[in-house]
C-alpha positions, 0 to 999 in steps of 0.5 A: 819944343817951342819955349823949351828951345829958347830956354835951352839956348839961353839958360843951358847954352844948347846949340841948334844941333843939340836941340835937333838931337833932343827932338829926334832922340839922337843921344850921341850928341850928349855927355854920358851924364846927360844921356842918363837924364834923357833916359830918366825923362823917358822913364818918368814920361812912360805910363806907368812912370817907373825908375828901376833900382839898378838905373837909380843907382846909375843916376846916383853915381852922377847926381846927388839926391837933391839934384835928382829930386829937382830933376824929377820935379822938373820932368814931372812939371813938363809932363803935366804941361804936355798932358794938359796941352794934349787934353785941350789940343794945344798945339805948337806955335812953331816958334823953334827955328835954327839960329843963323850961323855966326 
């Protein structure tokens, strides 16, 4: 959540409300297409990682094959980093904090 919150704000334009929602699993703050990606992330983070055929067909309605490949690679990379950090007990630096209201 640390560096991801900074990247989410700058690269994806996420609000603090959306970041908190992602952190707590409140998918109602996200569009239907984004909710699919959150489900995909959960499925690829589970052990064993698996995407059911019916769900893959849902994903293909919203995303091209190239987009799905890139998204799956990004999710796999984040899972690698998270599992690596767990193996070496690398904790959060608590860098995430809400931005002041403008």
